[in-house]
C-alpha positions as YAML, in Angstrom:
chain: A
units: angstrom
residues:
- id: 1
  name: MET
  ca: [7.99, 9.92, -40.00]
- id: 2
  name: ARG
  ca: [8.31, 12.75, -37.07]
- id: 3
  name: ASN
  ca: [6.06, 14.48, -38.00]
- id: 4
  name: ASP
  ca: [3.62, 10.91, -38.63]
- id: 5
  name: ALA
  ca: [3.96, 10.01, -35.14]
- id: 6
  name: ARG
  ca: [3.99, 13.23, -33.39]
- id: 7
  name: LEU
  ca: [0.62, 13.19, -35.05]
- id: 8
  name: ARG
  ca: [-0.83, 9.30, -34.48]
- id: 9
  name: THR
  ca: [-3.14, 8.92, -32.31]
- id: 10
  name: TYR
  ca: [-3.94, 5.67, -29.92]
- id: 11
  name: THR
  ca: [-7.43, 4.35, -28.61]
- id: 12
  name: VAL
  ca: [-7.37, 3.74, -25.39]
- id: 13
  name: SER
  ca: [-6.76, -0.57, -25.46]
- id: 14
  name: GLN
  ca: [-3.92, 0.49, -27.78]
- id: 15
  name: LEU
  ca: [-2.61, 2.73, -25.49]
- id: 16
  name: ALA
  ca: [-2.98, 0.36, -22.38]
- id: 17
  name: ARG
  ca: [-0.93, -2.35, -24.91]
- id: 18
  name: LEU
  ca: [2.18, 0.15, -25.43]
- id: 19
  name: SER
  ca: [2.87, 1.17, -22.15]
- id: 20
  name: ARG
  ca: [2.05, -1.94, -20.16]
- id: 21
  name: THR
  ca: [-0.69, -0.39, -18.46]
- id: 22
  name: SER
  ca: [-4.13, -1.63, -18.54]
- id: 23
  name: VAL
  ca: [-7.13, -0.13, -19.91]
- id: 24
  name: ARG
  ca: [-8.56, 0.37, -16.02]
- id: 25
  name: THR
  ca: [-5.80, 1.93, -14.61]
- id: 26
  name: LEU
  ca: [-6.17, 5.04, -18.00]
- id: 27
  name: HIS
  ca: [-9.81, 5.06, -17.40]
- id: 28
  name: HIS
  ca: [-9.02, 6.08, -13.23]
- id: 29
  name: TYR
  ca: [-6.73, 8.43, -14.46]
- id: 30
  name: ASP
  ca: [-9.09, 10.05, -16.74]
- id: 31
  name: GLU
  ca: [-11.52, 10.44, -14.06]
- id: 32
  name: ILE
  ca: [-9.81, 11.76, -11.02]
- id: 33
  name: GLY
  ca: [-7.89, 14.18, -14.04]
- id: 34
  name: LEU
  ca: [-4.34, 13.16, -14.33]
- id: 35
  name: LEU
  ca: [-4.67, 11.88, -18.33]
- id: 36
  name: LYS
  ca: [-6.89, 12.87, -20.48]
- id: 37
  name: PRO
  ca: [-7.73, 12.01, -23.69]
- id: 38
  name: ALA
  ca: [-7.16, 14.67, -26.12]
- id: 39
  name: SER
  ca: [-10.55, 14.17, -27.71]
- id: 40
  name: VAL
  ca: [-14.26, 11.17, -27.53]
- id: 41
  name: GLY
  ca: [-15.26, 10.32, -29.95]
- id: 42
  name: ASP
  ca: [-18.81, 10.53, -30.96]
- id: 43
  name: ASN
  ca: [-18.75, 6.49, -30.42]
- id: 44
  name: GLY
  ca: [-17.53, 7.40, -27.12]
- id: 45
  name: TYR
  ca: [-14.03, 6.43, -27.46]
- id: 46
  name: ARG
  ca: [-11.48, 7.61, -25.80]
- id: 47
  name: TYR
  ca: [-8.19, 9.03, -27.98]
- id: 48
  name: TYR
  ca: [-4.91, 9.94, -27.50]
- id: 49
  name: GLY
  ca: [-2.36, 12.23, -28.87]
- id: 50
  name: ARG
  ca: [1.29, 13.28, -28.67]
- id: 51
  name: GLU
  ca: [1.15, 15.36, -25.41]
- id: 52
  name: GLU
  ca: [-0.85, 12.44, -23.24]
- id: 53
  name: LEU
  ca: [1.73, 9.55, -25.03]
- id: 54
  name: LEU
  ca: [4.42, 12.27, -23.17]
- id: 55
  name: ARG
  ca: [2.52, 13.01, -20.01]
- id: 56
  name: LEU
  ca: [1.72, 9.60, -19.62]
- id: 57
  name: GLN
  ca: [5.23, 8.44, -19.80]
- id: 58
  name: GLN
  ca: [5.98, 11.19, -16.80]
- id: 59
  name: ILE
  ca: [3.18, 9.36, -14.68]
- id: 60
  name: LEU
  ca: [5.00, 6.44, -15.39]
- id: 61
  name: VAL
  ca: [8.44, 7.32, -14.40]
- id: 62
  name: HIS
  ca: [7.05, 8.99, -10.91]
- id: 63
  name: ARG
  ca: [4.96, 6.44, -9.69]
- id: 64
  name: GLU
  ca: [8.24, 4.67, -10.51]
- id: 65
  name: PHE
  ca: [9.55, 6.87, -7.43]
- id: 66
  name: GLY
  ca: [6.10, 5.97, -5.08]
- id: 67
  name: ILE
  ca: [4.92, 9.34, -5.73]
- id: 68
  name: ALA
  ca: [0.88, 9.09, -5.03]
- id: 69
  name: LEU
  ca: [-0.94, 10.20, -8.30]
- id: 70
  name: GLY
  ca: [-2.29, 13.25, -6.51]
- id: 71
  name: ASP
  ca: [0.88, 14.56, -6.20]
- id: 72
  name: ILE
  ca: [1.84, 13.84, -9.54]
- id: 73
  name: ARG
  ca: [-0.93, 15.87, -10.51]
- id: 74
  name: VAL
  ca: [-0.08, 18.66, -9.11]
- id: 75
  name: LEU
  ca: [3.42, 18.08, -10.19]
- id: 76
  name: LEU
  ca: [3.20, 18.06, -13.90]
- id: 77
  name: ASP
  ca: [0.36, 20.76, -13.96]
- id: 78
  name: ARG
  ca: [2.57, 22.69, -11.95]
- id: 79
  name: VAL
  ca: [5.63, 22.10, -15.10]
- id: 80
  name: GLY
  ca: [4.45, 23.52, -17.83]
- id: 81
  name: PRO
  ca: [6.99, 24.46, -19.93]
- id: 82
  name: ASP
  ca: [9.81, 23.28, -17.33]
- id: 83
  name: ARG
  ca: [9.14, 19.55, -18.50]
- id: 84
  name: LEU
  ca: [12.14, 19.59, -20.12]
- id: 85
  name: GLN
  ca: [13.95, 20.17, -16.46]
- id: 86
  name: MET
  ca: [12.09, 17.92, -15.09]
- id: 87
  name: LEU
  ca: [12.99, 15.45, -17.51]
- id: 88
  name: ARG
  ca: [16.72, 16.13, -16.37]
- id: 89
  name: GLU
  ca: [16.12, 16.16, -12.81]
- id: 90
  name: GLN
  ca: [14.33, 12.80, -12.93]
- id: 91
  name: ARG
  ca: [17.08, 10.80, -14.89]
- id: 92
  name: ALA
  ca: [19.48, 12.37, -12.60]
- id: 93
  name: ARG
  ca: [17.73, 10.60, -9.78]
- id: 94
  name: ILE
  ca: [17.21, 7.67, -11.79]
- id: 95
  name: GLU
  ca: [21.41, 7.76, -12.89]
- id: 96
  name: GLY
  ca: [21.44, 8.01, -8.61]
- id: 97
  name: GLU
  ca: [19.16, 4.98, -7.90]
- id: 98
  name: ALA
  ca: [21.77, 2.65, -10.48]
- id: 99
  name: ASP
  ca: [24.25, 3.51, -8.23]
- id: 100
  name: ARG
  ca: [22.32, 2.42, -5.50]
- id: 101
  name: TYR
  ca: [21.54, -0.63, -6.67]
- id: 102
  name: ARG
  ca: [24.95, -1.03, -8.50]
- id: 103
  name: ARG
  ca: [26.98, -0.72, -4.78]
- id: 104
  name: LEU
  ca: [23.49, -2.98, -2.60]
- id: 105
  name: ALA
  ca: [24.76, -5.58, -5.60]
- id: 106
  name: ARG
  ca: [28.62, -5.26, -4.58]
- id: 107
  name: THR
  ca: [27.63, -5.66, -0.84]
- id: 108
  name: ILE
  ca: [25.44, -9.04, -1.31]
- id: 109
  name: ASP
  ca: [28.10, -10.52, -3.46]
- id: 110
  name: ARG
  ca: [30.63, -9.67, -0.74]
- id: 111
  name: THR
  ca: [28.17, -11.57, 2.05]
- id: 112
  name: ILE
  ca: [27.65, -14.49, -0.46]
- id: 113
  name: ALA
  ca: [31.28, -14.38, -0.66]
- id: 114
  name: GLU
  ca: [31.68, -14.57, 3.05]
- id: 115
  name: LEU
  ca: [28.84, -17.58, 4.03]
- id: 116
  name: GLU
  ca: [30.52, -19.87, 0.95]
- id: 117
  name: GLY
  ca: [33.58, -18.95, 3.43]
- id: 118
  name: ARG
  ca: [35.66, -17.12, 0.40]
- id: 119
  name: ASP
  ca: [36.04, -14.03, 2.30]
- id: 120
  name: THR
  ca: [34.91, -11.76, 5.16]
- id: 121
  name: VAL
  ca: [33.57, -8.96, 4.78]
- id: 122
  name: MET
  ca: [34.34, -5.29, 6.77]
- id: 123
  name: ASP
  ca: [31.45, -4.61, 9.40]
- id: 124
  name: LYS
  ca: [31.06, -0.77, 7.85]
- id: 125
  name: GLN
  ca: [31.13, -2.86, 4.08]
- id: 126
  name: LEU
  ca: [27.79, -5.07, 5.32]
- id: 127
  name: TYR
  ca: [25.29, -1.83, 4.97]
- id: 128
  name: GLU
  ca: [26.66, 0.13, 1.97]
- id: 129
  name: GLY
  ca: [23.36, 0.71, -0.16]
- id: 130
  name: PHE
  ca: [21.34, 0.79, 1.94]
- id: 131
  name: SER
  ca: [18.74, 3.98, 2.56]
- id: 132
  name: PRO
  ca: [16.87, 5.45, 5.27]
- id: 133
  name: GLU
  ca: [15.08, 7.70, 3.66]
- id: 134
  name: LYS
  ca: [14.52, 4.51, 0.53]
- id: 135
  name: GLN
  ca: [13.07, 3.24, 3.48]
- id: 136
  name: ALA
  ca: [11.46, 5.66, 4.66]
- id: 137
  name: GLY
  ca: [9.78, 6.09, 1.66]
- id: 138
  name: TYR
  ca: [9.06, 2.71, 1.35]
- id: 139
  name: GLU
  ca: [6.84, 2.86, 4.79]
- id: 140
  name: ALA
  ca: [4.97, 5.64, 3.56]
- id: 141
  name: TRP
  ca: [4.07, 3.93, 0.68]
- id: 142
  name: ILE
  ca: [3.00, 0.74, 2.09]
- id: 143
  name: ILE
  ca: [0.73, 3.16, 4.67]
- id: 144
  name: ASP
  ca: [-0.67, 5.35, 1.97]
- id: 145
  name: LYS
  ca: [-1.66, 2.05, -0.01]
- id: 146
  name: TYR
  ca: [-2.32, -0.26, 2.87]
- id: 147
  name: GLY
  ca: [-3.96, 2.14, 5.25]
- id: 148
  name: GLU
  ca: [-2.72, 2.26, 8.92]
- id: 149
  name: GLN
  ca: [-3.06, -0.95, 9.99]
- id: 150
  name: ALA
  ca: [0.13, -1.86, 8.16]
- id: 151
  name: ARG
  ca: [1.82, 0.58, 10.64]
- id: 152
  name: ALA
  ca: [2.26, -2.32, 13.27]
- id: 153
  name: ARG
  ca: [3.43, -4.66, 10.69]
- id: 154
  name: ILE
  ca: [5.81, -2.13, 10.00]
- id: 155
  name: ALA
  ca: [6.73, -1.91, 14.01]
- id: 156
  name: ALA
  ca: [7.47, -5.81, 14.35]
- id: 157
  name: GLY
  ca: [9.45, -5.51, 11.17]
- id: 158
  name: ARG
  ca: [11.89, -2.88, 12.66]
- id: 159
  name: GLU
  ca: [11.72, -4.58, 16.55]
- id: 160
  name: ALA
  ca: [12.77, -8.14, 15.04]
- id: 161
  name: MET
  ca: [15.39, -6.30, 12.70]
- id: 162
  name: ALA
  ca: [17.02, -4.54, 15.77]
- id: 163
  name: ALA
  ca: [16.58, -7.31, 17.88]
- id: 164
  name: MET
  ca: [18.75, -8.81, 15.62]
- id: 165
  name: SER
  ca: [22.58, -9.65, 15.47]
- id: 166
  name: PRO
  ca: [24.77, -8.73, 12.20]
- id: 167
  name: GLY
  ca: [25.32, -12.33, 12.00]
- id: 168
  name: GLN
  ca: [21.40, -13.38, 12.60]
- id: 169
  name: LYS
  ca: [20.49, -10.52, 9.52]
- id: 170
  name: GLN
  ca: [22.91, -12.45, 7.37]
- id: 171
  name: ASP
  ca: [21.68, -15.56, 7.94]
- id: 172
  name: TRP
  ca: [17.90, -13.62, 7.62]
- id: 173
  name: MET
  ca: [18.87, -12.63, 4.41]
- id: 174
  name: ALA
  ca: [20.49, -15.63, 2.79]
- id: 175
  name: GLU
  ca: [17.51, -17.71, 4.30]
- id: 176
  name: VAL
  ca: [15.28, -15.23, 1.57]
- id: 177
  name: ALA
  ca: [17.74, -14.81, -0.97]
- id: 178
  name: GLY
  ca: [17.57, -18.69, -0.84]
- id: 179
  name: ILE
  ca: [13.76, -19.23, -1.02]
- id: 180
  name: GLU
  ca: [13.55, -16.22, -3.58]
- id: 181
  name: GLY
  ca: [16.14, -18.43, -5.90]
- id: 182
  name: ASP
  ca: [14.52, -21.24, -5.54]
- id: 183
  name: LEU
  ca: [11.17, -19.56, -6.99]
- id: 184
  name: ALA
  ca: [13.21, -18.21, -9.76]
- id: 185
  name: ARG
  ca: [14.37, -21.53, -10.94]
- id: 186
  name: ALA
  ca: [11.22, -23.19, -10.19]
- id: 187
  name: MET
  ca: [9.03, -19.95, -13.14]
- id: 188
  name: ASP
  ca: [12.69, -21.05, -15.32]
- id: 189
  name: ALA
  ca: [11.60, -24.60, -14.97]
- id: 190
  name: GLY
  ca: [7.99, -24.25, -16.58]
- id: 191
  name: PHE
  ca: [5.62, -24.51, -12.73]
- id: 192
  name: ALA
  ca: [2.49, -22.62, -13.14]
- id: 193
  name: PRO
  ca: [1.99, -19.80, -10.52]
- id: 194
  name: ASP
  ca: [-0.56, -21.88, -9.50]
- id: 195
  name: ASP
  ca: [0.87, -25.56, -9.29]
- id: 196
  name: ALA
  ca: [0.84, -27.02, -5.92]
- id: 197
  name: GLY
  ca: [4.57, -28.14, -6.21]
- id: 198
  name: LEU
  ca: [5.13, -25.35, -5.05]
- id: 199
  name: ASP
  ca: [4.08, -25.38, -1.56]
- id: 200
  name: PRO
  ca: [7.24, -26.46, -0.18]
- id: 201
  name: VAL
  ca: [8.86, -23.31, -0.76]
- id: 202
  name: LEU
  ca: [5.88, -20.93, -0.34]
- id: 203
  name: ALA
  ca: [5.17, -22.61, 2.93]
- id: 204
  name: ALA
  ca: [8.78, -21.53, 3.39]
- id: 205
  name: HIS
  ca: [8.54, -17.76, 2.62]
- id: 206
  name: HIS
  ca: [5.57, -17.73, 4.34]
- id: 207
  name: ALA
  ca: [7.02, -18.91, 7.46]
- id: 208
  name: TRP
  ca: [9.56, -16.43, 7.32]
- id: 209
  name: VAL
  ca: [7.07, -13.50, 6.44]
- id: 210
  name: GLY
  ca: [5.72, -14.65, 9.94]
- id: 211
  name: ARG
  ca: [9.05, -14.53, 11.81]
- id: 212
  name: THR
  ca: [9.42, -10.93, 10.08]
- id: 213
  name: TRP
  ca: [5.90, -9.79, 11.10]
- id: 214
  name: LYS
  ca: [6.24, -11.50, 14.83]
- id: 215
  name: VAL
  ca: [2.73, -13.58, 13.41]
- id: 216
  name: PRO
  ca: [2.13, -15.45, 10.41]
- id: 217
  name: PRO
  ca: [0.21, -13.50, 7.49]
- id: 218
  name: THR
  ca: [-3.67, -14.55, 7.48]
- id: 219
  name: ALA
  ca: [-4.68, -15.48, 4.13]
- id: 220
  name: ALA
  ca: [-5.35, -12.45, 2.50]
- id: 221
  name: ALA
  ca: [-2.52, -10.68, 3.91]
- id: 222
  name: TYR
  ca: [-0.44, -12.93, 2.51]
- id: 223
  name: ALA
  ca: [-1.56, -12.82, -1.37]
- id: 224
  name: GLU
  ca: [-1.79, -8.69, -0.29]
- id: 225
  name: LEU
  ca: [1.68, -9.06, -0.07]
- id: 226
  name: GLY
  ca: [2.20, -10.77, -2.95]
- id: 227
  name: VAL
  ca: [0.52, -7.35, -4.32]
- id: 228
  name: LEU
  ca: [2.80, -5.09, -2.88]
- id: 229
  name: TYR
  ca: [5.87, -6.82, -4.13]
- id: 230
  name: SER
  ca: [4.48, -6.75, -7.99]
- id: 231
  name: THR
  ca: [3.31, -3.27, -7.21]
- id: 232
  name: ASN
  ca: [6.12, -1.15, -5.35]
- id: 233
  name: PRO
  ca: [9.23, 0.20, -7.32]
- id: 234
  name: GLU
  ca: [10.97, -1.26, -5.18]
- id: 235
  name: PHE
  ca: [10.54, -4.67, -4.62]
- id: 236
  name: ARG
  ca: [9.46, -5.34, -8.15]
- id: 237
  name: ALA
  ca: [12.95, -3.88, -9.50]
- id: 238
  name: ARG
  ca: [14.54, -6.70, -6.59]
- id: 239
  name: TYR
  ca: [12.61, -9.27, -7.70]
- id: 240
  name: GLU
  ca: [12.53, -8.12, -11.87]
- id: 241
  name: GLY
  ca: [16.20, -8.00, -10.88]
- id: 242
  name: ILE
  ca: [16.37, -11.32, -9.76]
- id: 243
  name: ARG
  ca: [14.20, -13.05, -12.83]
- id: 244
  name: PRO
  ca: [12.37, -10.61, -15.19]
- id: 245
  name: GLY
  ca: [8.66, -11.61, -15.08]
- id: 246
  name: LEU
  ca: [8.92, -12.84, -11.47]
- id: 247
  name: ALA
  ca: [7.40, -10.16, -9.66]
- id: 248
  name: ASP
  ca: [3.50, -10.68, -11.37]
- id: 249
  name: TRP
  ca: [4.71, -14.54, -11.09]
- id: 250
  name: MET
  ca: [4.90, -14.16, -7.49]
- id: 251
  name: ALA
  ca: [2.06, -12.35, -6.64]
- id: 252
  name: ALA
  ca: [0.22, -14.18, -8.25]
- id: 253
  name: ALA
  ca: [1.77, -18.11, -6.68]
- id: 254
  name: MET
  ca: [1.00, -16.58, -3.24]
- id: 255
  name: LYS
  ca: [-2.42, -16.02, -3.88]
- id: 256
  name: HIS
  ca: [-3.01, -19.32, -4.86]
- id: 257
  name: TYR
  ca: [-1.10, -20.78, -2.27]
- id: 258
  name: ALA
  ca: [-2.89, -18.37, 0.13]
- id: 259
  name: GLU
  ca: [-6.47, -19.82, -1.27]
- id: 260
  name: ARG
  ca: [-4.83, -23.64, -1.42]
- id: 261
  name: ALA
  ca: [-3.49, -23.61, 2.05]
- id: 262
  name: LEU
  ca: [-3.81, -21.05, 4.65]
- id: 263
  name: LYS
  ca: [-7.75, -21.13, 4.05]
- id: 264
  name: GLY
  ca: [-10.21, -23.16, 5.86]
...
């Protein structure tokens, strides 16, 4: 059985389904030399074997950490026989991230308890689990993906946060948590992303983003923010943690809201 698995090949569409990527993504990886097929048939079909499946896994793991595709290619081409060591290092990083998310969850639970009047959070506990390095990496990811024009929005967000008192920061986070909860409940209730019944909660979210950016996002910017939520590893993990499938559903809802309510 194990040998059969090692000998099996996949077409590009089969591999896309297996890895939950897209055919377009795999074609792009081929074009930039990141993931070449094992062979190309006379019919022009790409075929991928065991080595390519393992390499794709490594690509996707690195993407979860927000590493640029060009850097991933350099890393994988350099690794060679050290693949096992790289896997061990990746596992250690993931374990570290899991611990950080557990600490963040405890921080949020404490804040919820305070807002509900059940407890008071010690000042130093308000920020447990937050990582300056992660914030810097997140900002670099945004600039890499959306260009230098994104710097102004990042700077505005920093200024807005710096001007808040601890109490205001709690209120700010509690507000968006409530909005996200409303969206998750709407998804659970069967609302389609293009349902106009979502407009009140999306309007509240759009207004919250506007206060964060210090300017209301345009239709294009709001739709792009939804794309960011579904593609950035940090944001995706956040929304998938609230409700599986929420990241993509929310991105689609924001896009439809932008087209329906923000243009004109």
